[in-house]
N, C-alpha and C positions, 0 to 999 in steps of 0.2 A: 183230775183236771181234763175239760172235754178239748177235743180237738181246735173247735173254733177258739179257743181261750190261748190255746198255745200258738197259734197262728197270730192272735192279736200282740201277744207279748213279744213274741218275735218280731213282729212289724214297729211296735213302738220302739223296740230296744234299737232297732235299725235307723229308724228316725233319730232317737237321741244321740248315737254315734255318729251318725251323717252330720248333727250340729256340732258336735265335739269337733270332728274333723274339718268341718269348714271355718272352725274357731282357730284352727293351727293347720294351714294348708301346706306350709312348707315341711312341717315334722311329717305330714300325712303322706307328701311326695317322696321325702328321703326314705320313708318306712316302706314304701310300695318300691322303691329302687332296691333298696336291702332285701327285701324277699324275693324279688325278681333276681336277683345275684344269687341267691342263695338256691333257687329253684333252676336258675341255669346251670349252678355248680352241680348240682344233683343230676340235672339232665345230661349234663356235659360228660361226667363220669359213668354214666347209664350207657351214652353212646360208645364211649370207647372200649367198655367192656363188650357190649354188644358186637362192636365193630370186628372182635377177634373170632366171633360166631359165624359171621355172614359168610355166604358161600360167593366165590368169585374175588377176584382182585380187585377189580373195579369197584364192586359193592364194598370190599373191606376198606379200600382207601377214602372213598366218600364218607363212608360211616365215620372212620376216624378223622379225618379233616372237619367235620361236622361237629363231633364230640370236642375236638381241640378247641373249635371256634367257640364252642358254647361254655367250656371251662374258663376261655380267654376272657368272654364278655361277663360272665358271672364274677370272677376274680376282680376284674375291672370296676365292675359295679360295687362290690364292696370295698375296693382298695380307693376308689373315688367316687362316693356316693352323689357326691354335688354334681360333677360330671356326668355321672350317669343319668341323675335325675335330669338334666337338661336334655342328655340324648333322647330318655324316654318321652320327655315332654315334645321334642322336636319331631320324633317319630309320629307322636299323637297329631300335632299340627300337619304333618304330611298327609297321614291317614284321613283328616278331616277334608283334606282339600282333594285328593285323589278320590274320597267316596263321593264329594261332593260333585265334581266333575264326571263320575261315572254315572249318578243319577241324572243329572242334566240330560248326559246323552242318552240314557236309558228312556228319560221320560219322552223324547221326540219319536222314539220306536213306539210309544204308547199314546201318539197323537190320536185323537177320536176316541179315546175310550174314558171310562170316568176315573182312571189313575192318571191321567197326564199331568193335571195340576198339583196334586199331590207331591207327585214325585219331582215335578220341576220345583216346585216350592221347597221341598225338602232337600233339594241337591243345591239350590242357590244358597239356602241357611247356611248349609255347611261350609260352602265356599266363603261366604260373608264371616262366619266365626273363624275360619281358618285365617281370612285376612285381617280380622279385629285382633286377634291373637299375635299374630305376626308383627302388626302394627306398635301394639302396645309394648311386645317384646323388645323390638327394635329401640323404644323409648326407655323402657326399663327392664332389662334383663331377668329383674327378679321375679318377673310376670311367670316367667317359663318354669321357675322353681316351684310357683304355687299351683301352677294349671294341673298337676295329678292329683294333688290333694282336693283342688275345687272339685275336679270332675269325679272323684271318688266319694266325696261328701253329698254331692247331689245326685248321684245314684245310690246311694245309700238311703237318703230321704223317698227317693222316688220307689225303690224297692219297698221299704217300709211302708210307703202309702199303700202299694199294692198288695202288700200281705194283710194290711187292715181291712182293705176293702173284700180281701179274699175271706177273712176271717168272718166277717159280717155275712158274705155269702153264704159260708159253709153253715153258719148259724142259722139262718132263715132257709136253707135250702129244705125242700121234702125229702122225707127218709128215703125215698128210692134213689134221689140224685146222691146221696151220702154214699150208698153202698158201692154205687156204680165205678 
């Protein structure tokens, strides 16, 4: 099977899974929370073990505290996946707002360049998205349960489209480009 065919199949698979995820966003959101919980448990355990090998009392204490916090969060996400999903969705909401504000501030530092308007609009759109999600969540908290799944589904579709476009680029690229 040629390289471009593999990329095409991977892209189409990502699009199909993205559509499935959008069909069941709450299930996908809870799955993201469970996977996050497992990864936090693994990271926390490794951090605690690593804490005993670190030089210096301050570093040792900090490493152990970080490990215990990760273990607690991981256990909490696995023990209460609905609350964990709400927590992760709220963190996403805060990151949208913070990222939007940061880009708006950055855009004014770019005033007079070709990047000003694109950066400003991008920041404003993130802020508006955060406000919309916040307003919908205030009316219906289940919106936050769906948020992670919706974002994952959209990302999988966009990723799939990017892979499909890359596959056709690889297929049509001259031989010199393929080997580079």
